[in-house]
C-alpha positions in Angstrom: -26.4 -83.3 -63.8 -24.1 -84.7 -66.5 -25.3 -87.8 -68.2 -23.6 -91.1 -67.3 -22.5 -93.2 -70.2 -24.5 -96.3 -70.9 -23.6 -99.0 -68.4 -25.7 -101.9 -69.8 -24.1 -105.2 -69.2 -21.8 -104.0 -66.5 -21.9 -105.1 -62.8 -21.0 -102.4 -60.3 -20.5 -102.9 -56.5 -21.3 -99.9 -54.4 -20.6 -100.0 -50.6 -22.7 -97.9 -48.2 -25.4 -97.9 -50.8 -28.4 -97.4 -48.6 -27.9 -93.6 -48.0 -26.0 -90.5 -49.0 -23.6 -90.6 -51.9 -23.8 -94.4 -52.0 -27.5 -94.5 -52.6 -27.3 -91.7 -55.2 -24.5 -93.5 -57.0 -26.5 -96.7 -57.0 -29.5 -94.9 -58.4 -27.7 -93.1 -61.2 -25.7 -96.2 -62.2 -28.8 -98.4 -62.3 -30.6 -95.8 -64.3 -27.7 -95.9 -66.8 -28.3 -99.7 -67.2 -25.8 -101.1 -64.7 -26.5 -104.2 -62.6 -25.7 -102.7 -59.1 -24.8 -104.7 -56.0 -25.7 -102.6 -53.0 -23.3 -103.5 -50.1 -25.0 -102.4 -46.9 -24.5 -103.1 -43.2 -28.3 -103.4 -42.5 -30.1 -105.3 -45.3 -33.6 -103.9 -44.4 -32.3 -100.4 -44.9 -30.8 -101.5 -48.2 -34.1 -103.0 -49.3 -35.8 -99.7 -48.4 -33.3 -97.8 -50.5 -33.6 -100.2 -53.4 -37.4 -99.9 -53.3 -37.1 -96.1 -53.3 -34.8 -96.3 -56.4 -37.2 -98.6 -58.2 -40.1 -96.3 -57.7 -38.2 -93.7 -59.7 -36.6 -96.3 -62.1 -38.8 -99.4 -62.2 -36.4 -101.4 -64.4 -33.4 -100.8 -62.1 -31.3 -103.9 -61.6 -30.4 -103.9 -57.9 -29.3 -106.5 -55.5 -28.9 -105.9 -51.8 -26.2 -107.9 -49.9 -25.0 -107.5 -46.4 -21.5 -106.0 -45.9 -20.2 -104.7 -42.6 -16.8 -103.1 -43.3 -16.2 -103.0 -39.5 -16.1 -106.8 -39.5 -13.5 -108.7 -41.7 -15.5 -111.9 -41.5 -18.4 -110.0 -43.1 -16.0 -108.6 -45.8 -14.8 -112.1 -46.6 -18.4 -113.5 -46.8 -19.5 -110.6 -49.1 -16.5 -111.1 -51.4 -16.9 -114.9 -51.4 -20.5 -114.5 -52.4 -19.5 -112.3 -55.3 -16.7 -114.6 -56.4 -19.1 -117.5 -56.4 -21.4 -115.8 -58.9 -21.3 -116.4 -62.6 -21.0 -112.6 -63.2 -17.8 -110.9 -62.3 -17.8 -107.3 -61.1 -16.6 -104.6 -63.4 -16.3 -101.7 -60.9 -15.9 -101.6 -57.2 -17.0 -98.3 -55.5 -15.5 -98.1 -52.0 -17.9 -95.4 -50.6 -19.0 -96.4 -47.1 -17.6 -94.7 -44.1 -18.0 -93.3 -40.6 -17.0 -89.8 -39.4 -15.8 -88.6 -36.1 -17.5 -90.6 -33.4 -17.0 -88.7 -30.1 -15.3 -91.5 -28.3 -13.0 -94.3 -29.4 -15.0 -97.4 -30.6 -13.5 -100.5 -32.1 -14.5 -102.8 -34.9 -15.2 -106.5 -34.5 -11.5 -107.2 -35.1 -10.3 -104.6 -32.5 -9.3 -101.8 -34.9 -10.2 -98.2 -34.2 -13.6 -97.8 -35.8 -12.7 -95.2 -38.4 -9.4 -96.7 -39.5 -11.1 -100.1 -39.6 -14.3 -99.1 -41.4 -13.0 -96.4 -43.7 -9.7 -98.0 -44.7 -9.0 -101.6 -43.6 -12.4 -102.9 -44.6 -12.2 -101.4 -48.1 -8.6 -102.4 -48.4 -9.5 -106.1 -47.6 -12.5 -106.0 -49.9 -10.4 -104.6 -52.8 -7.7 -107.3 -52.4 -10.3 -110.0 -52.2 -12.1 -108.8 -55.3 -9.0 -108.0 -57.4 -8.8 -111.4 -59.0 -12.4 -111.1 -60.2 -12.0 -107.5 -61.4 -8.8 -108.5 -63.3 -10.6 -111.4 -64.8 -13.5 -109.2 -66.0 -11.0 -107.2 -68.0 -10.7 -110.1 -70.4 -14.5 -109.9 -71.0 -14.7 -106.1 -71.1 -17.6 -104.8 -73.1 -17.3 -101.9 -75.6 -17.9 -98.9 -73.4 -15.6 -96.2 -74.8 -13.1 -95.2 -72.2 -14.7 -97.4 -69.5 -13.8 -100.9 -70.7 -11.2 -101.5 -68.1 -12.4 -102.6 -64.6 -12.1 -99.9 -62.0 -11.6 -99.5 -58.2 -12.7 -96.1 -57.0 -12.3 -95.1 -53.4 -13.9 -92.2 -51.6 -11.5 -90.0 -49.7 -12.2 -86.5 -48.2 -10.8 -83.0 -48.0 -9.9 -84.1 -44.4 -7.0 -86.1 -45.9 -5.1 -82.8 -46.4 -4.5 -82.6 -42.7 -4.1 -86.4 -42.2 -1.1 -88.1 -40.8 -0.4 -91.9 -40.7 0.5 -92.6 -37.0 2.4 -95.9 -37.5 3.3 -95.9 -33.8 -0.4 -95.8 -32.8 -2.6 -96.5 -35.9 -5.5 -97.6 -33.7 -5.5 -94.4 -31.6 -5.2 -96.3 -28.3 -3.6 -93.2 -26.8 -5.0 -89.7 -27.0 -8.0 -90.4 -29.3 -9.1 -87.4 -31.3 -12.1 -88.0 -33.5 -11.3 -85.6 -36.3 -7.6 -86.5 -36.5 -8.5 -90.2 -36.6 -11.0 -89.4 -39.4 -8.3 -87.5 -41.3 -5.9 -90.4 -40.9 -8.4 -92.9 -42.3 -9.2 -90.7 -45.3 -5.6 -90.1 -46.1 -5.1 -93.9 -45.9 -7.9 -94.2 -48.5 -6.1 -91.9 -50.9 -2.8 -93.8 -50.3 -4.6 -97.0 -51.1 -5.8 -95.6 -54.4 -2.3 -94.3 -55.4 -0.4 -97.5 -54.4 -3.0 -99.6 -56.3 -2.4 -97.5 -59.3 1.3 -98.0 -59.0 0.7 -101.8 -58.8 -1.3 -101.7 -62.0 1.6 -100.0 -63.8 4.3 -102.3 -62.3 2.4 -105.5 -62.9 0.7 -104.6 -66.2 -2.8 -105.0 -64.8 -5.8 -104.0 -66.9 -7.3 -102.0 -64.1 -7.9 -98.4 -63.3 -7.6 -97.1 -59.7 -9.1 -93.7 -59.0 -10.2 -91.6 -56.0 -12.8 -89.0 -55.3 -14.0 -86.6 -52.6 -17.4 -85.0 -52.3 -16.4 -81.6 -51.0 -18.9 -80.6 -48.3 -22.0 -82.5 -49.3 -25.0 -82.7 -47.0 -25.6 -86.3 -46.0 -26.1 -88.3 -42.8 -22.4 -88.9 -42.6 -21.9 -85.6 -40.7 -24.3 -86.8 -37.9 -24.3 -90.6 -37.9 -20.7 -91.0 -36.6 -21.0 -88.1 -34.1 -24.1 -89.6 -32.7 -22.4 -92.9 -31.7 -22.5 -93.3 -27.9 -24.8 -90.3 -27.4 -28.3 -90.5 -25.9 -29.5 -88.0 -28.5 -28.5 -87.8 -32.2 -26.0 -85.1 -33.0 -27.6 -82.2 -34.9 -26.3 -80.9 -38.2 -25.6 -77.2 -38.2 -26.8 -75.1 -41.2 -24.5 -72.2 -40.5 -22.2 -73.4 -43.4 -25.1 -74.0 -45.7 -24.0 -71.5 -48.5 -20.8 -73.6 -48.7 -22.4 -77.0 -48.9 -24.1 -78.9 -51.7 -26.9 -81.4 -52.2 -26.1 -85.1 -52.5 -26.9 -85.1 -56.2 -24.0 -82.7 -56.9 -21.8 -84.2 -54.3 -21.9 -87.6 -55.8 -20.7 -86.4 -59.2 -16.9 -86.8 -58.5 -17.5 -90.4 -57.3 -19.5 -91.2 -60.5 -16.9 -89.5 -62.7 -14.1 -91.5 -61.1 -16.2 -94.8 -61.4 -17.4 -94.6 -64.9 -16.3 -91.3 -66.5 -14.9 -92.0 -69.9 -12.0 -89.5 -69.4 -11.1 -90.6 -65.8 -7.5 -91.9 -65.5 -5.7 -94.1 -63.1 -4.0 -92.5 -60.2 -6.2 -89.4 -60.5 -8.3 -87.7 -57.8 -11.6 -86.0 -58.5 -13.6 -83.5 -56.5 -15.7 -80.3 -56.7 -14.2 -77.3 -58.6 -15.4 -74.5 -56.4 -13.5 -72.5 -53.8 -11.5 -74.8 -51.4 -13.0 -77.8 -53.2 -16.2 -77.6 -51.2 -18.8 -77.4 -53.9 -19.1 -77.2 -57.7 -18.8 -79.2 -60.8 -16.3 -82.1 -61.0 -12.7 -81.4 -61.7 -9.3 -83.1 -61.2 -8.3 -82.4 -57.6 -4.8 -81.8 -56.5 -3.2 -84.7 -54.6 -2.4 -83.3 -51.1 1.2 -83.2 -50.1 0.3 -85.7 -47.3 -0.4 -88.4 -49.9 2.4 -87.9 -52.4 5.1 -90.2 -50.9 5.2 -93.5 -52.7 7.2 -94.9 -49.8 4.5 -93.9 -47.3 1.9 -95.6 -49.4 4.0 -98.7 -49.8 4.6 -98.9 -46.1 0.9 -98.5 -45.2 -0.1 -101.1 -47.8 2.3 -103.6 -46.2 1.0 -102.9 -42.7 -2.6 -103.2 -43.9 -1.8 -106.6 -45.5 -0.6 -107.8 -42.2 -3.6 -106.4 -40.3 -6.2 -107.8 -42.6 -4.5 -110.9 -43.8 -5.2 -110.1 -47.4 -2.9 -109.5 -50.3 -3.1 -108.4 -53.9 -2.5 -111.0 -56.6 1.2 -111.4 -57.4 
């Protein structure tokens, strides 16, 4: 795997850090010297993941904090805790998510689970932490190409087929698990692109990037589909030749988060056929995400739904 640049002195927040790409990112970033805040829904699982990382990297600087992106009160509490600290975050990695639960579930705030967890929760967290991220730019340390604070958001190949259903964002009618997932991941990409436009318009010292993992084998494929079932959903290995391990699948996220050559408004993913596997490359922005007006409209709706706004 490519070597991550030295991250000593930098504080990086990773959501969904107890498993999958989140845990791998936390491990690799901590191994590179970063102080990593692991945002997790279940702290005991987060502590188990941190202990596992420390067994491999005894000097890893890890802190586990509770964060449930399906509950805006938890998002606020998590952000307030970080803002109260003396150390400001340098990078926010919006990684956590849920995929395709078989029936419609809702968040603590009444949003459809995937739209709320995958998009509205990260959207609120980003807005709440933006003042601290922008403040950290004034104290950026000399890491070539990575001095500016960053927000990186994990999207998915599913965004290609996504559509923002403004008339029924919460899928109260005709719920379809995969179409709802596609909408949420398209929304993540639109978040990234509109945030990048704001950095240009307002002259912010901030980089906004996105990534997708291709088809990476993690528990994401089964956890969401197991919700509401008496038995966990089973992962099929029929597509195994077209999938990759989590170590490789986390590369685009790491590149977007701390890669020296990563740029604002860019999208990174695997370079192989159909973007399923392979080394990291710049991915094409899908047609579904190219409208600035669509991104602006969704941003405004998300502000109203979450009650959070970016700094003026």
